[in-house]
C-alpha positions as CSV (number, residue, x, y, z in Angstrom):
1,M,21.0,-10.3,19.5
2,P,20.0,-14.0,19.9
3,I,20.5,-15.8,16.6
4,P,18.0,-18.6,15.8
5,E,19.3,-22.1,16.4
6,G,20.9,-23.9,13.5
7,S,22.5,-22.5,10.4
8,A,20.6,-20.8,7.6
9,T,23.6,-21.1,5.3
10,V,22.6,-21.8,1.7
11,G,26.1,-21.5,0.2
12,R,28.2,-18.7,-1.3
13,S,25.7,-18.3,-4.2
14,L,23.2,-16.6,-1.8
15,L,22.3,-13.4,-3.6
16,R,21.7,-10.0,-2.1
17,D,18.0,-10.3,-2.7
18,D,18.0,-13.7,-0.9
19,V,19.7,-12.1,2.1
20,Y,17.2,-9.3,2.1
21,R,14.3,-11.7,1.9
22,R,15.7,-13.9,4.8
23,L,16.0,-10.9,7.1
24,R,12.7,-9.4,6.0
25,D,10.9,-12.6,6.7
26,A,12.6,-13.0,10.1
27,I,11.3,-9.6,11.1
28,V,7.8,-10.1,9.7
29,D,7.3,-13.5,11.4
30,G,8.7,-12.2,14.8
31,T,11.9,-14.2,14.8
32,F,13.6,-10.8,15.4
33,A,11.4,-8.8,17.8
34,P,10.7,-5.0,17.8
35,G,13.5,-3.2,19.5
36,E,16.0,-6.1,19.0
37,Q,19.5,-5.0,17.9
38,L,20.7,-6.5,14.7
39,K,24.5,-7.0,14.4
40,D,25.8,-7.5,10.9
41,G,28.6,-9.8,12.0
42,E,26.2,-12.2,13.7
43,L,23.7,-12.1,10.8
44,A,26.5,-12.7,8.4
45,E,27.6,-15.8,10.3
46,W,23.9,-17.0,10.5
47,L,23.4,-16.8,6.8
48,G,26.9,-17.8,5.8
49,V,27.7,-14.7,3.8
50,S,30.0,-11.6,4.1
51,R,28.9,-8.5,5.9
52,T,28.4,-6.5,2.6
53,P,25.1,-8.1,1.6
54,I,23.9,-7.9,5.2
55,R,24.6,-4.2,5.3
56,E,22.9,-3.7,1.9
57,A,19.9,-5.7,3.1
58,L,19.6,-3.6,6.4
59,L,19.6,-0.4,4.3
60,R,16.7,-1.7,2.2
61,L,14.9,-2.8,5.4
62,G,15.3,0.7,6.7
63,T,13.5,2.2,3.7
64,N,10.7,-0.4,4.3
65,G,10.4,0.8,7.8
66,L,11.3,-2.5,9.3
67,V,14.5,-1.4,11.0
68,V,15.9,1.8,12.4
69,A,19.6,2.6,11.9
70,I,21.6,5.0,14.0
71,P,24.8,5.7,12.0
72,G,27.9,4.5,13.8
73,R,25.9,3.1,16.6
74,S,23.3,0.4,16.0
75,T,20.5,-1.1,13.9
76,T,17.4,-2.3,15.6
77,V,14.1,-3.8,14.5
78,S,11.5,-1.0,14.4
79,Q,8.6,-0.7,16.8
80,L,5.2,-1.2,15.3
81,D,3.8,2.2,14.3
82,S,0.1,2.3,13.6
83,D,0.3,5.4,11.5
84,A,3.0,4.0,9.2
85,V,1.0,0.7,8.9
86,R,-2.1,2.6,8.1
87,D,-0.4,4.6,5.4
88,A,1.2,1.5,3.9
89,R,-2.1,-0.4,4.0
90,D,-3.9,2.4,2.1
91,V,-1.2,2.4,-0.6
92,I,-1.2,-1.4,-1.0
93,G,-5.0,-1.4,-1.1
94,A,-5.0,1.1,-3.9
95,M,-2.4,-0.9,-5.8
96,H,-4.4,-4.1,-5.5
97,A,-7.6,-2.4,-6.5
98,L,-5.9,-1.1,-9.6
99,A,-4.5,-4.5,-10.4
100,V,-7.9,-6.2,-10.1
101,Q,-9.6,-3.4,-12.1
102,E,-7.1,-3.8,-15.0
103,A,-6.5,-7.5,-14.8
104,T,-10.1,-8.7,-14.6
105,P,-10.7,-8.6,-18.4
106,L,-7.4,-10.5,-18.9
107,M,-8.0,-13.3,-16.3
108,T,-8.4,-16.8,-17.7
109,A,-10.2,-19.8,-16.2
110,S,-6.9,-21.1,-15.1
111,D,-6.1,-17.8,-13.3
112,I,-9.5,-18.0,-11.5
113,E,-8.8,-21.6,-10.5
114,R,-5.4,-20.6,-9.0
115,M,-7.2,-18.1,-6.8
116,R,-9.8,-20.6,-5.7
117,V,-7.2,-23.2,-4.9
118,A,-5.1,-20.7,-3.0
119,N,-8.2,-19.7,-1.0
120,G,-8.8,-23.3,-0.2
121,R,-5.4,-23.6,1.3
122,F,-6.0,-20.4,3.2
123,R,-9.1,-21.9,4.8
124,K,-7.3,-25.0,5.8
125,A,-4.4,-23.0,7.2
126,V,-6.7,-20.9,9.3
127,A,-8.5,-23.9,10.6
128,A,-5.1,-25.4,11.6
129,N,-4.0,-22.1,13.2
130,D,-1.0,-22.2,10.8
131,I,-0.3,-18.4,10.5
132,N,2.6,-18.7,8.1
133,A,0.7,-21.0,5.7
134,A,-2.4,-18.7,5.9
135,L,-0.3,-15.7,5.1
136,D,1.4,-17.5,2.2
137,A,-2.0,-18.6,0.8
138,D,-3.5,-15.1,1.3
139,E,-0.6,-13.6,-0.6
140,E,-1.1,-16.0,-3.5
141,V,-4.8,-15.2,-3.8
142,H,-4.0,-11.5,-4.2
143,H,-0.9,-12.0,-6.3
144,V,-2.7,-13.7,-9.2
145,P,-4.3,-10.5,-10.6
146,V,-1.1,-8.6,-10.0
147,A,0.9,-11.2,-11.9
148,V,-1.7,-11.3,-14.7
149,L,-1.5,-7.5,-15.1
150,G,2.3,-7.5,-15.2
151,N,2.8,-3.9,-14.2
152,K,6.3,-3.8,-12.8
153,A,5.9,-0.4,-11.2
154,L,2.8,-1.6,-9.3
155,E,4.5,-4.8,-8.2
156,S,7.5,-2.7,-6.9
157,V,5.2,-0.5,-4.8
158,I,3.5,-3.6,-3.3
159,E,6.8,-5.3,-2.6
160,H,8.1,-2.2,-0.8
161,F,5.2,-1.7,1.5
162,D,3.8,-5.2,2.0
163,P,6.2,-6.4,4.7
164,L,5.2,-3.6,7.1
165,V,1.6,-4.5,6.8
166,R,2.1,-8.2,6.9
167,R,4.2,-7.8,10.1
168,S,1.5,-5.9,11.9
169,E,-1.5,-7.9,10.8
170,R,-0.5,-11.6,11.5
171,V,-3.1,-12.3,14.1
172,R,-5.9,-11.1,11.9
173,F,-5.7,-14.2,9.7
174,I,-6.4,-16.5,12.7
175,D,-9.0,-14.3,14.5
176,H,-10.9,-13.4,11.3
177,G,-9.7,-16.0,8.8
178,D,-13.1,-17.5,8.0
179,A,-14.5,-14.0,7.2
180,S,-11.5,-13.3,5.1
181,A,-11.9,-16.5,3.1
182,Q,-15.5,-15.5,2.4
183,V,-14.5,-12.1,1.1
184,H,-11.9,-13.8,-1.1
185,D,-14.7,-15.9,-2.5
186,E,-16.7,-12.8,-3.3
187,L,-13.7,-11.2,-4.9
188,I,-13.0,-14.3,-7.0
189,D,-16.6,-14.6,-8.1
190,L,-16.8,-11.0,-9.2
191,I,-13.6,-11.4,-11.2
192,A,-14.9,-14.6,-12.8
193,E,-18.1,-12.7,-13.8
194,G,-16.0,-9.9,-15.3
195,R,-17.4,-7.3,-12.9
196,A,-14.2,-5.3,-12.7
197,D,-15.5,-2.2,-10.9
198,E,-17.1,-4.2,-8.1
199,A,-14.2,-6.5,-7.8
200,S,-11.8,-3.6,-7.5
201,T,-13.9,-2.1,-4.7
202,V,-13.9,-5.4,-2.8
203,A,-10.1,-5.7,-3.3
204,Y,-9.5,-2.2,-1.9
205,N,-11.9,-2.7,1.1
206,I,-10.1,-6.0,2.0
207,W,-6.9,-3.9,2.7
208,R,-8.8,-1.0,4.2
209,S,-10.4,-3.3,6.7
210,L,-7.1,-4.4,8.2
211,D,-6.6,-3.2,11.8
212,A,-3.6,-0.8,11.9
213,E,-3.2,-0.9,15.6
214,P,0.1,-2.5,16.6
215,D,-1.2,-4.4,19.6
216,A,-3.9,-6.0,17.4
217,G,-1.6,-7.2,14.7
218,R,0.8,-9.9,13.9
């Protein structure tokens, strides 16, 4: 397994969740490619931690569908599976639709502005072909209603399935970024107008529109 150049060490205080997020992000952004074997010793050296949090993180990544573990043999990055992505996409879409439906009456002018500012960053990132920045901004747009609602169970479901979808859909934000930004505008306007039912439908359709085919994704 080729480890990225340089050290990712952040000190002994690195928490288990931090290790999980580092490995998750490295799979989502393609640093670790589908089919690549992940060795806990090499990963531990890269992150500057013991093998225990690495093994715990790999177990969590297995439940997310990002890695495949064969007990006693190896752990590898999973291949992109269009059916698994489609299932995850549908669940995430339903969760975001519910968040928008319930949060719209609670949204303040400041919350709306946060969504507009994030969408502005999304547009700039797409124009610059900066996939990572586009993904970060897109996530922030959709996170605002989720955060306003504050439903921890809903947040947990999204956190669990989101990496699988994000991994397979990276290219979409460059190929269709302008259209996505326009749909964001529509979503934000509906929320601002208090039209919760319509905003919820738009939120759901945003995720339903994502292409679940592995070779079309990021």
